[in-house]
N, CA, C, O and the ligand as a Tripos MOL2 file, in Angstrom:
@<TRIPOS>MOLECULE
protein
  269   267    68     0     0
PROTEIN
NO_CHARGES

@<TRIPOS>ATOM
      1 N         -13.1040   -7.3470   75.4300 N.3       1 MET1
      2 CA        -13.3220   -6.6470   74.1660 C.3       1 MET1
      3 C         -12.3090   -7.1440   73.1490 C.2       1 MET1
      4 O         -11.1180   -7.2420   73.4440 O.2       1 MET1
      5 N         -12.7830   -7.4530   71.9590 N.am      2 THR2
      6 CA        -11.8850   -7.9400   70.9050 C.3       2 THR2
      7 C         -11.8190   -6.9260   69.7750 C.2       2 THR2
      8 O         -12.7440   -6.1490   69.5390 O.2       2 THR2
      9 N         -10.6830   -6.9690   69.0890 N.am      3 ALA3
     10 CA        -10.4970   -6.0690   67.9540 C.3       3 ALA3
     11 C         -11.3550   -6.5470   66.7870 C.2       3 ALA3
     12 O         -11.5850   -7.7480   66.6430 O.2       3 ALA3
     13 N         -11.8250   -5.6390   65.9650 N.am      4 PRO4
     14 CA        -12.6220   -6.0610   64.8090 C.3       4 PRO4
     15 C         -11.7590   -6.8680   63.8390 C.2       4 PRO4
     16 O         -10.5710   -6.5880   63.6770 O.2       4 PRO4
     17 N         -12.3590   -7.8640   63.2000 N.am      5 ARG5
     18 CA        -11.6180   -8.7040   62.2580 C.3       5 ARG5
     19 C         -11.5300   -8.0110   60.9080 C.2       5 ARG5
     20 O         -12.4880   -7.4000   60.4340 O.2       5 ARG5
     21 N         -10.3580   -8.1230   60.3050 N.am      6 LEU6
     22 CA        -10.1490   -7.5370   58.9850 C.3       6 LEU6
     23 C         -10.2670   -8.6140   57.9210 C.2       6 LEU6
     24 O          -9.7940   -9.7340   58.1150 O.2       6 LEU6
     25 N         -10.8830   -8.2910   56.8190 N.am      7 ASP7
     26 CA        -10.9290   -9.1930   55.6790 C.3       7 ASP7
     27 C          -9.7730   -8.8110   54.7500 C.2       7 ASP7
     28 O          -9.8950   -7.9170   53.9120 O.2       7 ASP7
     29 N          -8.6380   -9.5210   54.9230 N.am      8 PHE8
     30 CA         -7.4470   -9.1780   54.1550 C.3       8 PHE8
     31 C          -7.6300   -9.4280   52.6640 C.2       8 PHE8
     32 O          -6.9910   -8.7750   51.8380 O.2       8 PHE8
     33 N          -8.5010  -10.3740   52.3180 N.am      9 ARG9
     34 CA         -8.7460  -10.6050   50.8900 C.3       9 ARG9
     35 C          -9.3610   -9.3610   50.2500 C.2       9 ARG9
     36 O          -9.0120   -9.0030   49.1250 O.2       9 ARG9
     37 N         -10.2700   -8.7070   50.9600 N.am     10 ALA10
     38 CA        -10.8880   -7.4990   50.4250 C.3      10 ALA10
     39 C          -9.8660   -6.3730   50.3210 C.2      10 ALA10
     40 O          -9.8900   -5.5950   49.3670 O.2      10 ALA10
     41 N          -8.9630   -6.2840   51.3070 N.am     11 LEU11
     42 CA         -7.9340   -5.2480   51.2580 C.3      11 LEU11
     43 C          -7.0120   -5.4660   50.0660 C.2      11 LEU11
     44 O          -6.6750   -4.5150   49.3600 O.2      11 LEU11
     45 N          -6.5980   -6.7160   49.8350 N.am     12 GLN12
     46 CA         -5.6850   -6.9840   48.7280 C.3      12 GLN12
     47 C          -6.3570   -6.8060   47.3860 C.2      12 GLN12
     48 O          -5.7020   -6.4110   46.4210 O.2      12 GLN12
     49 N          -7.6340   -7.0830   47.2950 N.am     13 ALA13
     50 CA         -8.3340   -6.8920   46.0290 C.3      13 ALA13
     51 C          -8.2950   -5.4240   45.6200 C.2      13 ALA13
     52 O          -8.2300   -5.1160   44.4290 O.2      13 ALA13
     53 N          -8.3330   -4.5240   46.5830 N.am     14 GLY14
     54 CA         -8.2810   -3.1070   46.2840 C.3      14 GLY14
     55 C          -6.8860   -2.5990   45.9940 C.2      14 GLY14
     56 O          -6.7250   -1.5300   45.4060 O.2      14 GLY14
     57 N          -5.8560   -3.3650   46.4060 N.am     15 ARG15
     58 CA         -4.4760   -2.9250   46.2250 C.3      15 ARG15
     59 C          -3.9040   -3.3420   44.8890 C.2      15 ARG15
     60 O          -2.9540   -2.7240   44.4090 O.2      15 ARG15
     61 N          -4.4590   -4.3780   44.2740 N.am     16 GLY16
     62 CA         -3.9120   -4.8500   43.0150 C.3      16 GLY16
     63 C          -2.6820   -5.7040   43.2270 C.2      16 GLY16
     64 O          -2.5400   -6.3260   44.2790 O.2      16 GLY16
     65 N          -1.7800   -5.7490   42.2430 N.am     17 TYR17
     66 CA         -0.5890   -6.5830   42.3010 C.3      17 TYR17
     67 C           0.4140   -5.9880   43.2780 C.2      17 TYR17
     68 O           0.7540   -4.8080   43.1910 O.2      17 TYR17
     69 N           0.8880   -6.8210   44.2170 N.am     18 VAL18
     70 CA          1.8380   -6.3570   45.2270 C.3      18 VAL18
     71 C           3.0330   -7.2960   45.2230 C.2      18 VAL18
     72 O           2.8680   -8.5150   45.2400 O.2      18 VAL18
     73 N           4.2260   -6.7360   45.2000 N.am     19 ILE19
     74 CA          5.4570   -7.5280   45.2530 C.3      19 ILE19
     75 C           5.9150   -7.5860   46.6970 C.2      19 ILE19
     76 O           5.9440   -6.5670   47.3870 O.2      19 ILE19
     77 N           6.2770   -8.7900   47.1590 N.am     20 PHE20
     78 CA          6.7550   -8.9690   48.5260 C.3      20 PHE20
     79 C           8.1960   -9.4420   48.5280 C.2      20 PHE20
     80 O           8.6480  -10.0980   47.5900 O.2      20 PHE20
     81 N           8.9150   -9.1030   49.5950 N.am     21 TYR21
     82 CA         10.2430   -9.6340   49.8420 C.3      21 TYR21
     83 C          10.0790  -10.9180   50.6360 C.2      21 TYR21
     84 O           9.4140  -10.9200   51.6720 O.2      21 TYR21
     85 N          10.6760  -12.0150   50.1690 N.am     22 ARG22
     86 CA         10.5980  -13.3070   50.8650 C.3      22 ARG22
     87 C          11.9990  -13.6890   51.3030 C.2      22 ARG22
     88 O          12.9060  -13.8150   50.4800 O.2      22 ARG22
     89 N          12.1680  -13.8740   52.6090 N.am     23 GLN23
     90 CA         13.5050  -14.0630   53.1640 C.3      23 GLN23
     91 C          14.2030  -15.3250   52.6930 C.2      23 GLN23
     92 O          15.4260  -15.3040   52.5490 O.2      23 GLN23
     93 N          13.5180  -16.3980   52.4500 N.am     24 CYS24
     94 CA         14.1540  -17.6770   52.1160 C.3      24 CYS24
     95 C          14.2220  -17.9320   50.6210 C.2      24 CYS24
     96 O          14.5010  -19.0550   50.2010 O.2      24 CYS24
     97 N          13.9750  -16.9210   49.8170 N.am     25 GLU25
     98 CA         14.0010  -17.0960   48.3770 C.3      25 GLU25
     99 C          14.8160  -15.9750   47.7370 C.2      25 GLU25
    100 O          14.9450  -14.8970   48.3170 O.2      25 GLU25
    101 N          15.3710  -16.2200   46.5380 N.am     26 PRO26
    102 CA         16.0520  -15.1240   45.8440 C.3      26 PRO26
    103 C          15.0220  -14.0600   45.4450 C.2      26 PRO26
    104 O          13.9600  -14.3770   44.9110 O.2      26 PRO26
    105 N          15.3530  -12.8070   45.7100 N.am     27 ASN27
    106 CA         14.4440  -11.7000   45.3950 C.3      27 ASN27
    107 C          15.1280  -10.7710   44.4020 C.2      27 ASN27
    108 O          16.2820  -10.3890   44.5940 O.2      27 ASN27
    109 N          14.4160  -10.4120   43.3460 N.am     28 HIS28
    110 CA         14.9590   -9.4900   42.3630 C.3      28 HIS28
    111 C          14.1730   -8.1930   42.4220 C.2      28 HIS28
    112 O          12.9440   -8.1980   42.4890 O.2      28 HIS28
    113 N          14.8850   -7.1000   42.3950 N.am     29 CYS29
    114 CA         14.2600   -5.7830   42.5080 C.3      29 CYS29
    115 C          13.3670   -5.5100   41.2980 C.2      29 CYS29
    116 O          13.7880   -5.7190   40.1600 O.2      29 CYS29
    117 N          12.1310   -5.0420   41.5350 N.am     30 PRO30
    118 CA         11.2560   -4.7170   40.4000 C.3      30 PRO30
    119 C          11.7190   -3.4620   39.6600 C.2      30 PRO30
    120 O          11.2970   -3.2250   38.5290 O.2      30 PRO30
    121 N          12.5750   -2.6620   40.2800 N.am     31 GLY31
    122 CA         13.0370   -1.4320   39.6440 C.3      31 GLY31
    123 C          14.2600   -1.6160   38.7690 C.2      31 GLY31
    124 O          14.3290   -1.0550   37.6750 O.2      31 GLY31
    125 N          15.2440   -2.4100   39.2450 N.am     32 CYS32
    126 CA         16.5070   -2.5220   38.5140 C.3      32 CYS32
    127 C          16.9540   -3.9650   38.2970 C.2      32 CYS32
    128 O          17.9170   -4.1990   37.5660 O.2      32 CYS32
    129 N          16.2950   -4.9200   38.8990 N.am     33 GLY33
    130 CA         16.6870   -6.3150   38.7350 C.3      33 GLY33
    131 C          17.7810   -6.7640   39.6850 C.2      33 GLY33
    132 O          18.1980   -7.9220   39.6430 O.2      33 GLY33
    133 N          18.2510   -5.8700   40.5390 N.am     34 GLY34
    134 CA         19.3080   -6.2090   41.4980 C.3      34 GLY34
    135 C          18.8360   -7.2270   42.5270 C.2      34 GLY34
    136 O          17.6390   -7.4300   42.7260 O.2      34 GLY34
    137 N          19.8200   -7.8670   43.1810 N.am     35 SER35
    138 CA         19.4580   -8.8960   44.1590 C.3      35 SER35
    139 C          20.1020   -8.6640   45.5200 C.2      35 SER35
    140 O          20.0850   -9.5620   46.3630 O.2      35 SER35
    141 N          20.6750   -7.4700   45.7600 N.am     36 ALA36
    142 CA         21.2380   -7.1370   47.0720 C.3      36 ALA36
    143 C          20.2510   -6.2310   47.8000 C.2      36 ALA36
    144 O          19.7590   -5.2540   47.2350 O.2      36 ALA36
    145 N          19.9650   -6.5620   49.0600 N.am     37 TRP37
    146 CA         18.9220   -5.8640   49.8020 C.3      37 TRP37
    147 C          19.3990   -5.4210   51.1640 C.2      37 TRP37
    148 O          20.2110   -6.1010   51.7920 O.2      37 TRP37
    149 N          18.9020   -4.2860   51.6280 N.am     38 HIS38
    150 CA         19.0210   -3.8740   53.0220 C.3      38 HIS38
    151 C          17.6950   -4.2690   53.6570 C.2      38 HIS38
    152 O          16.6530   -3.6890   53.3510 O.2      38 HIS38
    153 N          17.7410   -5.2600   54.5430 N.am     39 VAL39
    154 CA         16.5140   -5.8330   55.0900 C.3      39 VAL39
    155 C          16.2060   -5.2170   56.4510 C.2      39 VAL39
    156 O          17.0250   -5.2580   57.3690 O.2      39 VAL39
    157 N          15.0210   -4.6520   56.5600 N.am     40 GLY40
    158 CA         14.5390   -4.0980   57.8170 C.3      40 GLY40
    159 C          13.4960   -5.0020   58.4320 C.2      40 GLY40
    160 O          13.3020   -6.1350   57.9930 O.2      40 GLY40
    161 N          12.8270   -4.4960   59.4490 N.am     41 ARG41
    162 CA         11.8190   -5.3060   60.1240 C.3      41 ARG41
    163 C          10.5360   -5.4390   59.3200 C.2      41 ARG41
    164 O           9.8950   -6.4890   59.3430 O.2      41 ARG41
    165 N          10.1560   -4.3800   58.6070 N.am     42 GLN42
    166 CA          8.8900   -4.4150   57.8810 C.3      42 GLN42
    167 C           9.0440   -4.3390   56.3760 C.2      42 GLN42
    168 O           8.1030   -4.6280   55.6370 O.2      42 GLN42
    169 N          10.2330   -3.9490   55.9130 N.am     43 SER43
    170 CA         10.4260   -3.8550   54.4750 C.3      43 SER43
    171 C          11.8890   -4.1200   54.1370 C.2      43 SER43
    172 O          12.7540   -4.1480   55.0120 O.2      43 SER43
    173 N          12.1390   -4.3120   52.8570 N.am     44 ALA44
    174 CA         13.4960   -4.4880   52.3560 C.3      44 ALA44
    175 C          13.7200   -3.4430   51.2710 C.2      44 ALA44
    176 O          12.8260   -3.1560   50.4750 O.2      44 ALA44
    177 N          14.9460   -2.8690   51.2500 N.am     45 GLU45
    178 CA         15.2590   -1.8130   50.2980 C.3      45 GLU45
    179 C          16.3880   -2.2740   49.3910 C.2      45 GLU45
    180 O          17.4040   -2.7850   49.8600 O.2      45 GLU45
    181 N          16.2050   -2.0910   48.1060 N.am     46 CYS46
    182 CA         17.2260   -2.4840   47.1360 C.3      46 CYS46
    183 C          18.5090   -1.7010   47.4010 C.2      46 CYS46
    184 O          18.4760   -0.4820   47.5660 O.2      46 CYS46
    185 N          19.6480   -2.4110   47.4420 N.am     47 ALA47
    186 CA         20.9270   -1.7670   47.7080 C.3      47 ALA47
    187 C          21.3970   -0.9240   46.5350 C.2      47 ALA47
    188 O          22.2150   -0.0220   46.7140 O.2      47 ALA47
    189 N          20.8950   -1.2020   45.3360 N.am     48 ARG48
    190 CA         21.3450   -0.4730   44.1560 C.3      48 ARG48
    191 C          20.4990    0.7740   43.8770 C.2      48 ARG48
    192 O          21.0420    1.8590   43.6660 O.2      48 ARG48
    193 N          19.1640    0.6190   43.8760 N.am     49 CYS49
    194 CA         18.3320    1.7510   43.4570 C.3      49 CYS49
    195 C          17.4250    2.2970   44.5660 C.2      49 CYS49
    196 O          16.8230    3.3570   44.3940 O.2      49 CYS49
    197 N          17.3160    1.5950   45.6970 N.am     50 GLY50
    198 CA         16.5380    2.1260   46.8040 C.3      50 GLY50
    199 C          15.0590    1.7910   46.7870 C.2      50 GLY50
    200 O          14.3120    2.2770   47.6370 O.2      50 GLY50
    201 N          14.6150    0.9720   45.8410 N.am     51 THR51
    202 CA         13.2050    0.5600   45.8300 C.3      51 THR51
    203 C          12.9040   -0.2450   47.0810 C.2      51 THR51
    204 O          13.6320   -1.1840   47.4060 O.2      51 THR51
    205 N          11.8410    0.1120   47.7830 N.am     52 ALA52
    206 CA         11.4630   -0.5900   49.0160 C.3      52 ALA52
    207 C          10.2210   -1.4290   48.7680 C.2      52 ALA52
    208 O           9.2570   -0.9710   48.1550 O.2      52 ALA52
    209 N          10.2590   -2.6620   49.2510 N.am     53 ILE53
    210 CA          9.0950   -3.5460   49.1440 C.3      53 ILE53
    211 C           8.8310   -4.1580   50.5110 C.2      53 ILE53
    212 O           9.7650   -4.3690   51.2850 O.2      53 ILE53
    213 N           7.5600   -4.4470   50.8210 N.am     54 PRO54
    214 CA          7.2240   -5.0060   52.1390 C.3      54 PRO54
    215 C           7.6130   -6.4720   52.2440 C.2      54 PRO54
    216 O           7.7480   -7.1750   51.2420 O.2      54 PRO54
    217 N           7.7910   -6.9190   53.4950 N.am     55 HIS55
    218 CA          8.0420   -8.3350   53.7530 C.3      55 HIS55
    219 C           6.7730   -9.1280   53.4930 C.2      55 HIS55
    220 O           5.6620   -8.6370   53.6920 O.2      55 HIS55
    221 N           6.9560  -10.3510   53.0510 N.am     56 PHE56
    222 CA          5.8370  -11.2610   52.9380 C.3      56 PHE56
    223 C           5.3800  -11.6130   54.3410 C.2      56 PHE56
    224 O           6.2030  -11.9460   55.1930 O.2      56 PHE56
    225 N           4.0950  -11.5470   54.5910 N.am     57 SER57
    226 CA          3.5420  -11.8890   55.8900 C.3      57 SER57
    227 C           2.6830  -13.1280   55.7410 C.2      57 SER57
    228 O           1.6530  -13.0880   55.0680 O.2      57 SER57
    229 N           3.0910  -14.2350   56.3620 N.am     58 PRO58
    230 CA          2.3040  -15.4580   56.1880 C.3      58 PRO58
    231 C           0.9040  -15.3470   56.7630 C.2      58 PRO58
    232 O           0.0500  -16.1740   56.4420 O.2      58 PRO58
    233 N           0.6380  -14.3590   57.5980 N.am     59 GLY59
    234 CA         -0.6950  -14.1920   58.1600 C.3      59 GLY59
    235 C          -1.6770  -13.5730   57.1910 C.2      59 GLY59
    236 O          -2.8880  -13.6080   57.4110 O.2      59 GLY59
    237 N          -1.1510  -13.0030   56.1130 N.am     60 ILE60
    238 CA         -2.0150  -12.3580   55.1300 C.3      60 ILE60
    239 C          -2.0640  -13.2380   53.8890 C.2      60 ILE60
    240 O          -1.0380  -13.4140   53.2320 O.2      60 ILE60
    241 N          -3.2090  -13.7900   53.5500 N.am     61 PRO61
    242 CA         -3.2890  -14.6630   52.3860 C.3      61 PRO61
    243 C          -3.0320  -13.9070   51.0890 C.2      61 PRO61
    244 O          -3.4480  -12.7590   50.9330 O.2      61 PRO61
    245 N          -2.3410  -14.5640   50.1620 N.am     62 ILE62
    246 CA         -2.0590  -13.9830   48.8500 C.3      62 ILE62
    247 C          -3.1150  -14.5090   47.8810 C.2      62 ILE62
    248 O          -3.3050  -15.7180   47.7470 O.2      62 ILE62
    249 N          -3.7840  -13.6010   47.2220 N.am     63 VAL63
    250 CA         -4.8400  -13.9780   46.2910 C.3      63 VAL63
    251 C          -4.2920  -13.8890   44.8780 C.2      63 VAL63
    252 O          -3.6620  -12.8970   44.5110 O.2      63 VAL63
    253 N          -4.5320  -14.9270   44.0840 N.am     64 ASN64
    254 CA         -4.1290  -14.9780   42.6780 C.3      64 ASN64
    255 C          -2.6380  -14.8050   42.4860 C.2      64 ASN64
    256 O          -2.2040  -14.1150   41.5650 O.2      64 ASN64
    257 N          -1.8390  -15.4360   43.3620 N.am     65 GLN65
    258 CA         -0.3870  -15.3350   43.2090 C.3      65 GLN65
    259 C           0.1090  -16.0920   41.9920 C.2      65 GLN65
    260 O           0.9960  -15.6240   41.2790 O.2      65 GLN65
    261 N          -0.4660  -17.2630   41.7560 N.am     66 GLU66
    262 CA         -0.0220  -18.0790   40.6270 C.3      66 GLU66
    263 C          -1.2030  -18.3680   39.7090 C.2      66 GLU66
    264 O          -1.9000  -19.3690   39.8740 O.2      66 GLU66
    265 N          -1.4090  -17.5250   38.7900 N.am     67 GLY67
    266 CA         -2.4240  -17.7760   37.7900 C.3      67 GLY67
    267 C          -3.7210  -17.2260   38.1740 C.2      67 GLY67
    268 O          -4.6920  -17.3560   37.4290 O.2      67 GLY67
    269 ZN         16.7470   -1.9120   42.5680 Zn       68 ZN68
@<TRIPOS>BOND
     1     1     2 1
     2     2     3 1
     3     3     4 2
     4     3     5 am
     5     5     6 1
     6     6     7 1
     7     7     8 2
     8     7     9 am
     9     9    10 1
    10    10    11 1
    11    11    12 2
    12    11    13 am
    13    13    14 1
    14    14    15 1
    15    15    16 2
    16    15    17 am
    17    17    18 1
    18    18    19 1
    19    19    20 2
    20    19    21 am
    21    21    22 1
    22    22    23 1
    23    23    24 2
    24    23    25 am
    25    25    26 1
    26    26    27 1
    27    27    28 2
    28    27    29 am
    29    29    30 1
    30    30    31 1
    31    31    32 2
    32    31    33 am
    33    33    34 1
    34    34    35 1
    35    35    36 2
    36    35    37 am
    37    37    38 1
    38    38    39 1
    39    39    40 2
    40    39    41 am
    41    41    42 1
    42    42    43 1
    43    43    44 2
    44    43    45 am
    45    45    46 1
    46    46    47 1
    47    47    48 2
    48    47    49 am
    49    49    50 1
    50    50    51 1
    51    51    52 2
    52    51    53 am
    53    53    54 1
    54    54    55 1
    55    55    56 2
    56    55    57 am
    57    57    58 1
    58    58    59 1
    59    59    60 2
    60    59    61 am
    61    61    62 1
    62    62    63 1
    63    63    64 2
    64    63    65 am
    65    65    66 1
    66    66    67 1
    67    67    68 2
    68    67    69 am
    69    69    70 1
    70    70    71 1
    71    71    72 2
    72    71    73 am
    73    73    74 1
    74    74    75 1
    75    75    76 2
    76    75    77 am
    77    77    78 1
    78    78    79 1
    79    79    80 2
    80    79    81 am
    81    81    82 1
    82    82    83 1
    83    83    84 2
    84    83    85 am
    85    85    86 1
    86    86    87 1
    87    87    88 2
    88    87    89 am
    89    89    90 1
    90    90    91 1
    91    91    92 2
    92    91    93 am
    93    93    94 1
    94    94    95 1
    95    95    96 2
    96    95    97 am
    97    97    98 1
    98    98    99 1
    99    99   100 2
   100    99   101 am
   101   101   102 1
   102   102   103 1
   103   103   104 2
   104   103   105 am
   105   105   106 1
   106   106   107 1
   107   107   108 2
   108   107   109 am
   109   109   110 1
   110   110   111 1
   111   111   112 2
   112   111   113 am
   113   113   114 1
   114   114   115 1
   115   115   116 2
   116   115   117 am
   117   117   118 1
   118   118   119 1
   119   119   120 2
   120   119   121 am
   121   121   122 1
   122   122   123 1
   123   123   124 2
   124   123   125 am
   125   125   126 1
   126   126   127 1
   127   127   128 2
   128   127   129 am
   129   129   130 1
   130   130   131 1
   131   131   132 2
   132   131   133 am
   133   133   134 1
   134   134   135 1
   135   135   136 2
   136   135   137 am
   137   137   138 1
   138   138   139 1
   139   139   140 2
   140   139   141 am
   141   141   142 1
   142   142   143 1
   143   143   144 2
   144   143   145 am
   145   145   146 1
   146   146   147 1
   147   147   148 2
   148   147   149 am
   149   149   150 1
   150   150   151 1
   151   151   152 2
   152   151   153 am
   153   153   154 1
   154   154   155 1
   155   155   156 2
   156   155   157 am
   157   157   158 1
   158   158   159 1
   159   159   160 2
   160   159   161 am
   161   161   162 1
   162   162   163 1
   163   163   164 2
   164   163   165 am
   165   165   166 1
   166   166   167 1
   167   167   168 2
   168   167   169 am
   169   169   170 1
   170   170   171 1
   171   171   172 2
   172   171   173 am
   173   173   174 1
   174   174   175 1
   175   175   176 2
   176   175   177 am
   177   177   178 1
   178   178   179 1
   179   179   180 2
   180   179   181 am
   181   181   182 1
   182   182   183 1
   183   183   184 2
   184   183   185 am
   185   185   186 1
   186   186   187 1
   187   187   188 2
   188   187   189 am
   189   189   190 1
   190   190   191 1
   191   191   192 2
   192   191   193 am
   193   193   194 1
   194   194   195 1
   195   195   196 2
   196   195   197 am
   197   197   198 1
   198   198   199 1
   199   199   200 2
   200   199   201 am
   201   201   202 1
   202   202   203 1
   203   203   204 2
   204   203   205 am
   205   205   206 1
   206   206   207 1
   207   207   208 2
   208   207   209 am
   209   209   210 1
   210   210   211 1
   211   211   212 2
   212   211   213 am
   213   213   214 1
   214   214   215 1
   215   215   216 2
   216   215   217 am
   217   217   218 1
   218   218   219 1
   219   219   220 2
   220   219   221 am
   221   221   222 1
   222   222   223 1
   223   223   224 2
   224   223   225 am
   225   225   226 1
   226   226   227 1
   227   227   228 2
   228   227   229 am
   229   229   230 1
   230   230   231 1
   231   231   232 2
   232   231   233 am
   233   233   234 1
   234   234   235 1
   235   235   236 2
   236   235   237 am
   237   237   238 1
   238   238   239 1
   239   239   240 2
   240   239   241 am
   241   241   242 1
   242   242   243 1
   243   243   244 2
   244   243   245 am
   245   245   246 1
   246   246   247 1
   247   247   248 2
   248   247   249 am
   249   249   250 1
   250   250   251 1
   251   251   252 2
   252   251   253 am
   253   253   254 1
   254   254   255 1
   255   255   256 2
   256   255   257 am
   257   257   258 1
   258   258   259 1
   259   259   260 2
   260   259   261 am
   261   261   262 1
   262   262   263 1
   263   263   264 2
   264   263   265 am
   265   265   266 1
   266   266   267 1
   267   267   268 2
@<TRIPOS>SUBSTRUCTURE
     1 MET1         2 RESIDUE 1 A MET
     2 THR2         6 RESIDUE 1 A THR
     3 ALA3        10 RESIDUE 1 A ALA
     4 PRO4        14 RESIDUE 1 A PRO
     5 ARG5        18 RESIDUE 1 A ARG
     6 LEU6        22 RESIDUE 1 A LEU
     7 ASP7        26 RESIDUE 1 A ASP
     8 PHE8        30 RESIDUE 1 A PHE
     9 ARG9        34 RESIDUE 1 A ARG
    10 ALA10       38 RESIDUE 1 A ALA
    11 LEU11       42 RESIDUE 1 A LEU
    12 GLN12       46 RESIDUE 1 A GLN
    13 ALA13       50 RESIDUE 1 A ALA
    14 GLY14       54 RESIDUE 1 A GLY
    15 ARG15       58 RESIDUE 1 A ARG
    16 GLY16       62 RESIDUE 1 A GLY
    17 TYR17       66 RESIDUE 1 A TYR
    18 VAL18       70 RESIDUE 1 A VAL
    19 ILE19       74 RESIDUE 1 A ILE
    20 PHE20       78 RESIDUE 1 A PHE
    21 TYR21       82 RESIDUE 1 A TYR
    22 ARG22       86 RESIDUE 1 A ARG
    23 GLN23       90 RESIDUE 1 A GLN
    24 CYS24       94 RESIDUE 1 A CYS
    25 GLU25       98 RESIDUE 1 A GLU
    26 PRO26      102 RESIDUE 1 A PRO
    27 ASN27      106 RESIDUE 1 A ASN
    28 HIS28      110 RESIDUE 1 A HIS
    29 CYS29      114 RESIDUE 1 A CYS
    30 PRO30      118 RESIDUE 1 A PRO
    31 GLY31      122 RESIDUE 1 A GLY
    32 CYS32      126 RESIDUE 1 A CYS
    33 GLY33      130 RESIDUE 1 A GLY
    34 GLY34      134 RESIDUE 1 A GLY
    35 SER35      138 RESIDUE 1 A SER
    36 ALA36      142 RESIDUE 1 A ALA
    37 TRP37      146 RESIDUE 1 A TRP
    38 HIS38      150 RESIDUE 1 A HIS
    39 VAL39      154 RESIDUE 1 A VAL
    40 GLY40      158 RESIDUE 1 A GLY
    41 ARG41      162 RESIDUE 1 A ARG
    42 GLN42      166 RESIDUE 1 A GLN
    43 SER43      170 RESIDUE 1 A SER
    44 ALA44      174 RESIDUE 1 A ALA
    45 GLU45      178 RESIDUE 1 A GLU
    46 CYS46      182 RESIDUE 1 A CYS
    47 ALA47      186 RESIDUE 1 A ALA
    48 ARG48      190 RESIDUE 1 A ARG
    49 CYS49      194 RESIDUE 1 A CYS
    50 GLY50      198 RESIDUE 1 A GLY
    51 THR51      202 RESIDUE 1 A THR
    52 ALA52      206 RESIDUE 1 A ALA
    53 ILE53      210 RESIDUE 1 A ILE
    54 PRO54      214 RESIDUE 1 A PRO
    55 HIS55      218 RESIDUE 1 A HIS
    56 PHE56      222 RESIDUE 1 A PHE
    57 SER57      226 RESIDUE 1 A SER
    58 PRO58      230 RESIDUE 1 A PRO
    59 GLY59      234 RESIDUE 1 A GLY
    60 ILE60      238 RESIDUE 1 A ILE
    61 PRO61      242 RESIDUE 1 A PRO
    62 ILE62      246 RESIDUE 1 A ILE
    63 VAL63      250 RESIDUE 1 A VAL
    64 ASN64      254 RESIDUE 1 A ASN
    65 GLN65      258 RESIDUE 1 A GLN
    66 GLU66      262 RESIDUE 1 A GLU
    67 GLY67      266 RESIDUE 1 A GLY
    68 ZN68       269 GROUP 0 **** ****
């Protein structure tokens, strides 16, 4: 028995614009512009204001990231 396949493009289309934390790149907080983070397994939290954003997952395609 296999798990049903998810269409991640359809899920992201319903979510709109999503900001991700990328480990190998400089990340700026969408709330305060800070660049210090408390990094967890599934999300990163801004050290200054506490805004949490999810990690970028390479398994989930990003639609319309650039233009
Ligand atoms: Zn912040």
